[in-house]
C-alpha positions in Angstrom: 0.0 0.0 0.0 1.4 3.3 -1.0 2.5 5.7 1.6 0.8 9.2 1.5 2.6 12.0 3.1 1.4 15.6 3.6 3.3 18.1 1.6 5.6 20.2 3.7 4.4 23.8 4.1 6.7 26.6 3.5 7.8 28.5 6.6 6.4 31.9 7.4 9.9 33.4 6.9 10.3 31.9 3.5 6.9 33.2 2.4 7.7 36.7 3.6 11.1 36.8 1.8 9.6 35.6 -1.5 6.8 38.0 -1.3 9.1 40.9 -0.6 11.4 40.0 -3.5 8.5 39.7 -5.8 7.1 43.0 -4.8 10.5 44.7 -5.3 10.8 43.2 -8.8 7.4 44.4 -9.7 8.3 47.9 -8.4 11.5 48.0 -10.3 9.9 46.9 -13.5 7.2 49.6 -13.0 9.8 52.3 -12.4 11.8 51.2 -15.5 8.6 51.2 -17.7 7.7 54.7 -16.4 11.2 56.2 -16.5 11.8 58.6 -19.3 14.2 57.2 -22.0 17.7 58.5 -22.1 17.6 61.7 -24.2 19.6 61.6 -27.5 22.0 64.5 -27.6 20.9 67.3 -29.9 22.6 68.1 -33.2 24.4 71.1 -31.5 25.6 69.1 -28.6 27.1 66.5 -30.9 28.7 69.2 -32.9 30.2 70.8 -29.7 31.6 67.4 -28.5 32.9 66.6 -32.0 34.6 69.9 -32.4 36.4 69.3 -29.0 37.5 65.9 -30.0 38.8 67.3 -33.3 40.7 69.9 -31.5 42.3 67.3 -29.2 43.1 65.1 -32.2 44.9 68.0 -33.9 46.9 68.7 -30.8 47.9 65.1 -30.8 48.6 65.3 -34.5 51.2 68.0 -34.0 52.9 65.9 -31.3 52.8 62.9 -33.7 54.3 64.9 -36.6 57.0 66.2 -34.2 57.9 62.8 -33.0 57.9 61.5 -36.6 60.3 64.3 -37.7 62.6 63.6 -34.7 62.6 60.0 -35.5 63.7 60.5 -39.1 66.5 62.9 -38.0 67.7 60.4 -35.4 67.8 57.7 -37.9 69.9 59.7 -40.2 72.3 60.8 -37.4 72.7 57.1 -36.2 73.5 56.0 -39.8 76.2 58.6 -40.0 77.6 57.8 -36.6 77.7 54.0 -37.4 79.4 54.8 -40.7 82.0 56.9 -38.9 82.5 54.2 -36.4 83.0 51.5 -39.1 85.5 53.8 -41.0 87.2 54.7 -37.7 87.6 51.0 -36.8 89.3 50.3 -40.2 91.7 53.1 -39.6 92.5 51.9 -36.1 93.1 48.4 -37.5 95.5 49.8 -40.1 97.4 51.6 -37.4 97.7 48.6 -35.3 98.8 46.6 -38.4 101.6 49.2 -38.9 102.7 48.8 -35.4 102.8 45.1 -35.8 105.0 45.4 -38.9 107.4 47.6 -36.9 107.6 45.0 -34.2 108.2 42.2 -36.6 111.0 44.2 -38.3 112.7 44.7 -35.0 112.2 41.0 -34.1 113.9 39.9 -37.3 116.9 42.1 -36.7 117.0 40.9 -33.1 116.6 44.5 -31.9 113.1 44.2 -30.5 112.8 45.8 -27.1 110.2 44.5 -24.5 108.6 47.9 -24.5 107.7 47.4 -28.3 105.2 44.7 -27.2 103.2 47.4 -25.6 102.3 48.6 -29.2 100.1 45.6 -29.6 98.2 46.0 -26.3 94.5 46.8 -26.4 95.3 49.7 -23.9 98.0 52.0 -25.4 97.2 54.5 -22.7 99.0 52.2 -20.2 102.1 52.4 -22.3 101.9 56.2 -22.9 101.6 56.8 -19.2 105.0 55.2 -18.7 106.9 58.3 -19.9 110.2 56.6 -18.9 109.8 54.1 -21.8 109.3 56.8 -24.4 113.0 57.3 -25.0 113.3 53.7 -26.0 111.0 54.1 -29.1 111.5 55.7 -32.4 109.7 58.9 -33.2 107.8 57.1 -35.8 106.5 54.5 -33.3 105.6 57.3 -30.8 103.6 59.1 -33.3 101.8 56.0 -34.5 101.0 55.0 -31.0 99.6 58.4 -30.3 97.3 58.1 -33.4 96.1 54.7 -32.1 95.3 56.3 -28.7 93.4 59.2 -30.3 91.5 56.9 -32.6 90.4 54.7 -29.8 89.2 57.6 -27.8 87.2 59.0 -30.8 85.7 55.6 -31.4 84.7 55.2 -27.8 83.0 58.7 -27.8 81.1 58.0 -31.2 79.9 54.6 -29.9 78.6 56.2 -26.7 76.9 58.9 -28.8 75.3 56.2 -31.0 74.1 54.2 -28.1 72.4 57.3 -26.6 70.8 58.2 -29.9 69.5 54.6 -30.3 67.8 54.8 -27.0 66.4 58.1 -27.9 65.1 56.7 -31.1 63.4 53.8 -29.3 61.7 56.3 -26.9 60.7 58.6 -29.8 59.2 55.6 -31.7 57.1 54.8 -28.6 55.9 58.3 -28.4 55.1 58.3 -32.1 53.0 55.2 -31.7 51.1 56.6 -28.6 50.3 59.8 -30.5 49.2 58.0 -33.6 46.9 55.7 -31.4 45.6 58.9 -29.6 44.7 60.6 -32.8 42.9 57.5 -34.2 41.0 57.0 -30.9 39.8 60.7 -30.9 38.7 60.5 -34.5 36.9 57.2 -34.0 35.1 58.6 -31.0 34.1 61.7 -33.0 32.8 59.5 -35.8 30.8 57.4 -33.3 29.1 60.6 -32.2 28.4 61.8 -35.7 26.8 58.4 -36.4 24.1 59.1 -33.8 22.8 61.9 -36.0 20.2 61.4 -38.6 21.0 62.0 -42.3 19.0 65.3 -42.0 21.0 66.5 -39.1 24.4 65.6 -40.8 23.2 67.6 -43.8 22.3 70.6 -41.7 25.7 70.6 -39.9 27.4 70.4 -43.3 25.3 73.2 -44.6 26.1 75.4 -41.6 29.8 74.7 -42.0 29.6 75.6 -45.7 27.7 78.8 -45.0 30.3 79.8 -42.4 33.1 79.1 -44.9 31.4 81.1 -47.6 30.9 84.0 -45.3 34.5 84.0 -44.2 35.6 84.0 -47.9 33.2 86.8 -48.8 34.7 88.8 -45.8 38.2 88.1 -46.9 37.9 88.9 -50.6 35.1 91.4 -50.3 36.0 94.2 -52.7 38.0 91.9 -55.0 40.5 89.1 -54.6 43.2 89.4 -51.9 46.3 90.9 -53.2 49.2 88.8 -51.7 52.0 90.7 -50.0 55.4 91.0 -51.6 58.3 88.6 -51.1 58.2 85.2 -49.7 55.2 85.7 -47.5 53.2 86.8 -50.5 54.5 83.8 -52.5 53.6 81.4 -49.7 50.1 82.9 -49.4 49.5 82.6 -53.2 50.6 78.9 -52.9 48.1 78.3 -50.1 45.3 79.9 -52.2 46.1 77.5 -54.9 45.2 74.7 -52.5 41.8 75.9 -51.3 39.5 73.0 -51.2 42.1 70.4 -50.6 41.1 67.9 -47.8 42.5 67.9 -44.3 44.4 64.7 -43.5 46.2 64.4 -40.2 50.0 64.2 -40.7 49.7 65.3 -44.4 52.0 67.9 -45.8 50.8 68.2 -49.3 50.5 68.6 -52.2 47.0 67.2 -52.4 46.1 67.0 -48.6 47.3 68.8 -45.5 47.0 69.2 -41.8 47.4 72.7 -40.4 51.2 73.0 -40.2 51.5 70.8 -43.1 49.9 73.5 -45.2 51.9 76.3 -43.8 55.3 74.5 -44.1 54.3 73.4 -47.8 53.3 76.9 -48.8 56.5 78.5 -47.6 58.6 75.6 -49.2 56.9 76.8 -52.6 58.3 80.2 -51.8 61.8 78.8 -51.4 61.7 78.9 -47.5 62.3 75.9 -45.3 60.4 76.4 -42.0 59.9 73.8 -39.2 57.2 71.2 -39.8 55.1 71.6 -36.5 53.1 74.6 -35.5 54.9 74.8 -32.1 58.3 75.0 -33.8 57.0 77.4 -36.5 55.8 79.8 -33.7 59.4 80.2 -32.6 60.9 80.6 -36.1 60.6 84.2 -37.3 59.8 87.7 -36.0 56.9 87.6 -33.5 53.8 89.9 -34.2 51.8 90.3 -31.1 48.9 92.5 -32.4 46.4 91.5 -35.1 46.5 95.0 -36.4 50.2 94.6 -37.3 49.7 91.4 -39.3 50.3 91.3 -43.0 49.0 88.9 -45.6 51.0 85.7 -45.5 52.1 86.0 -41.9 51.8 82.8 -39.9 49.2 83.0 -37.2 48.9 80.8 -34.2 46.1 79.7 -31.9 45.4 78.0 -28.5 47.8 78.2 -25.5 49.8 75.1 -26.7 50.1 76.6 -30.2 48.7 73.4 -31.9 47.0 75.3 -34.7 48.4 77.6 -37.3 47.2 79.3 -40.6 48.2 82.0 -43.0 46.8 85.5 -42.4 44.5 86.6 -45.3 43.8 90.1 -44.1 40.5 91.5 -42.6 40.7 89.2 -39.6 40.6 86.1 -41.9 43.0 83.2 -42.4 43.6 80.4 -44.9 44.1 77.2 -43.0 43.5 73.4 -42.9 41.0 73.3 -40.0 40.3 69.7 -39.0 39.2 66.2 -40.1 36.2 66.4 -42.4 37.0 69.9 -43.8 39.1 71.3 -46.5 41.7 74.1 -46.8 39.5 77.3 -46.7 39.2 80.9 -45.5 38.0 81.3 -41.9 37.5 84.1 -39.4 40.0 84.2 -36.6 37.0 84.6 -34.3 35.6 81.2 -35.0 38.8 79.1 -34.7 37.8 77.9 -31.3 40.9 79.0 -29.5 42.5 82.4 -28.7 44.9 84.0 -31.2 48.3 83.9 -29.5 50.6 85.7 -31.9 51.8 85.9 -35.4 55.2 85.3 -37.1 56.7 87.0 -40.0 59.1 84.7 -41.8 
């Protein structure tokens, strides 16, 4: 006969806990349902955040370009040093071979002196410090030994310098990688924000940017095309005018795309003037102009406290520059750059 047992009843405590948990779950679900959905940022908010990211990306770009330029210079310097060391080692070997021939000659004639053995030592300084032995050597041997000593010292110095530059190069390459990654991360974040906009909002932002650019161009050339100044500044400005509409590309220095300092360095190169590649270095290059009223067409103009943006003065408070990712070389009012005017430079 089957055994029938009465089902165990849940304790009062367990019932209370389950009831409380269920009630809390229902309350949270109700709150979630009634909560207002997270608001999508407005077109203007997105634009503001994107502009800030582009500004940060441009600052990182200038550091990237500076590190790249330094890396290239270090590589050339290291190549030169290594070539000098190789040639110096060959000369040292020849000098030592000459000393060996002298020693062999003395040995064959039976006139070799124990002091001559010091010629073949890897440390000729030890020998030269023994001044008392100098009178035992011929003048030719003394002169050759001195050359060996000088060559060894020069080689040691060059090797030490090359070692230091190799370490500097490794550090610079690491900085280069970091800044490149930083630029890419900023641009990717900006693009992600832009992707939250609708097609209509993107079109509206593009139209606003185009209107601002057209207005700046009208203000700059109102009353007729800008007459470039004379000399190299005028030639550089004319070259920049010829690149209006070229796209901004970080790290680019022409002739078909540019970043800000890439445009200015390229423009002056067309005028036969080699100026530094980065905006920070360009800001220290020529004669500083502190007042906007003293600027002339073609002068370099710098913005932001860290000097990470540069353009060419176009007169009437306008500049020609490569603004940022997604734009082209264009005229723009100095009042809409996004950062304060620091100073100008006349090359």
